[in-house]
C-alpha positions in Angstrom: 164.7 282.0 208.0 168.1 283.0 207.1 169.9 281.2 204.1 172.5 279.7 206.5 169.5 278.3 208.7 168.0 276.8 205.6 171.2 275.2 204.4 172.0 273.7 207.7 168.4 272.2 207.9 168.9 270.6 204.5 172.2 269.1 205.6 170.3 267.0 208.3 167.7 265.6 205.8 167.9 262.2 204.0 168.4 262.0 200.4 164.8 261.0 199.6 163.5 264.0 201.4 165.7 266.1 199.5 164.7 264.6 196.2 161.1 265.1 197.1 161.5 268.7 198.1 163.6 269.3 194.8 160.8 267.7 192.9 158.4 270.4 193.8 160.8 273.1 193.1 162.7 273.8 196.2 166.0 275.0 194.8 167.9 274.7 198.3 167.1 270.9 198.4 168.7 270.3 195.1 171.7 272.6 196.1 172.2 270.3 199.2 172.3 267.3 196.8 174.9 269.0 194.7 176.9 269.9 197.9 176.9 266.2 199.2 177.8 264.5 196.0 179.5 266.8 193.4 183.1 265.9 194.6 182.2 262.2 194.8 180.7 262.2 191.5 183.6 264.2 190.0 186.2 261.6 191.6 184.1 258.6 190.0 184.3 260.3 186.8 187.9 261.3 187.1 189.0 257.7 187.7 187.9 256.9 184.1 188.5 260.0 182.2 192.0 261.6 182.0 191.0 265.0 180.9 189.9 267.2 183.6 187.9 269.6 181.2 186.1 266.6 179.9 185.4 265.4 183.5 183.9 268.8 184.4 181.7 268.6 181.2 180.4 265.2 181.9 179.8 266.1 185.6 178.0 269.2 184.6 175.8 267.2 182.1 174.9 264.6 184.7 173.7 267.2 187.1 171.6 269.0 184.4 170.1 265.6 183.5 169.4 264.7 187.1 167.6 268.0 187.5 165.6 267.5 184.6 164.6 263.9 185.4 164.0 264.0 189.0 160.7 262.7 188.5 162.1 259.5 187.0 163.9 258.6 190.0 162.0 255.8 192.1 160.7 256.9 195.5 162.8 254.3 197.2 165.7 254.9 194.7 169.4 255.8 195.8 170.0 259.2 194.6 173.7 258.8 194.3 173.7 255.4 192.4 171.0 257.0 189.9 173.2 260.2 189.4 176.2 258.0 188.7 174.5 256.0 186.2 173.5 259.2 184.5 177.1 260.4 184.6 178.2 257.1 183.1 175.9 257.4 180.4 177.0 261.0 179.8 180.6 259.9 179.7 179.6 257.2 177.0 177.8 259.5 175.0 180.4 262.2 175.2 183.1 259.8 173.7 180.9 258.4 171.0 180.3 262.0 169.9 184.0 263.0 170.1 186.0 262.3 167.0 189.6 260.8 167.1 190.7 263.9 165.3 189.7 266.1 168.3 192.3 264.0 170.4 195.1 264.6 168.1 194.6 268.4 167.8 197.8 270.0 168.6 196.1 273.0 170.0 194.6 271.0 172.9 196.5 271.1 176.3 198.6 268.1 177.1 196.3 267.2 179.8 193.7 266.3 177.4 195.7 263.9 175.4 194.9 260.2 175.8 197.1 258.2 178.1 198.1 256.0 175.3 197.3 256.9 171.7 198.7 253.6 170.2 195.9 252.1 168.1 196.7 248.7 169.4 196.8 249.7 173.1 193.4 251.5 172.7 191.7 248.5 171.0 193.1 246.4 173.8 192.0 248.4 176.5 188.5 248.8 174.8 188.1 245.0 174.3 189.0 244.5 178.3 186.5 247.1 179.1 184.0 245.5 177.0 184.7 242.0 178.6 184.5 243.6 182.1 181.2 245.4 181.3 179.7 242.3 179.8 180.6 240.1 182.7 179.3 242.8 185.3 176.0 242.9 183.3 175.8 239.1 183.8 176.0 239.4 187.6 172.8 239.8 189.5 171.8 243.3 190.6 173.0 243.0 194.1 176.5 241.9 193.4 176.8 244.4 190.4 175.7 247.2 192.7 178.2 246.3 195.4 181.1 246.0 192.9 180.2 249.5 191.5 180.0 251.1 194.8 183.3 249.7 196.1 185.5 249.5 193.0 184.3 252.1 190.8 183.1 254.7 193.3 185.6 253.9 195.7 183.2 253.9 198.6 184.7 252.4 201.9 182.8 249.5 203.7 180.9 252.0 206.0 179.5 254.1 203.2 178.6 251.0 201.3 176.6 249.7 204.4 174.8 253.0 204.8 174.1 253.1 201.0 172.6 249.5 201.0 171.4 249.7 204.5 173.3 246.6 205.5 175.9 245.6 208.1 179.7 246.1 207.3 180.2 242.3 207.8 177.6 241.6 205.1 179.1 244.1 202.8 182.6 242.3 203.2 180.9 238.9 202.3 178.8 240.0 199.5 181.7 241.8 197.9 183.7 238.7 198.2 181.0 236.8 196.5 180.6 239.4 193.8 184.3 239.4 193.0 184.3 235.7 192.8 181.2 235.6 190.6 183.1 238.3 188.3 186.3 236.3 188.1 184.2 233.3 187.0 182.3 235.3 184.4 185.7 236.6 183.0 187.2 233.2 182.9 184.4 231.9 181.3 184.3 234.8 178.5 188.2 234.3 177.9 187.7 230.6 177.1 184.8 231.1 174.7 
C-alpha cells in the first residue's frame, strides 16, 4: 500500500480508532490526528496568546504531551477536547515559568510584546480571567464543555453537534442555558 493510500484511509477513520492505532505505535494514525486538529488548536491558543512564537511553542508542547500520554485518554473520550486541555495547561505553565523581564527585553520583536504592559491593566485582566475561570468551574461539566467548544474553540453549532453527538437544536438550547448560568455565576461573584 502506498503512502497516499494509507493517508486517505486514515482520513476516513474516526478519532477513537486513530487514537487506538496511535497507541500501538502507528505513526500514520497520529499524523492524521495532527493533520485534523493542528490548525484548530493553533487558532484556539492564538485567541489567548498574542505572540506567534509563543503560540507555536505551546502547541508543539501540547502535541508532544498528547503523544506521550495517549494511554491516559479515556477510550470514550473526545480527543480534541483532551488535546485542548493539555494545550491550556501548557499555556498556563509557560506563562508561570516566564518572568516579566522576558517581556520587557528590547531584543524581542514587537509581536511578542504584551498587548498592554500597564501593571493596572494586567492586574485587572488577570482578575477578570480569574473570575470567569472560577465561574466556569462552578458550572456542571456539560455546560462548561459546551461553552468551551463555542466561545473558546470557536466551533460552530454543527461542529459542536458532532463533537457532543447531539442535535443542533439541542446545542442552541444548552448553550443558552450555559451562558445564562455563567452570567448568574459572574453576578454572584461580583456581589460577594
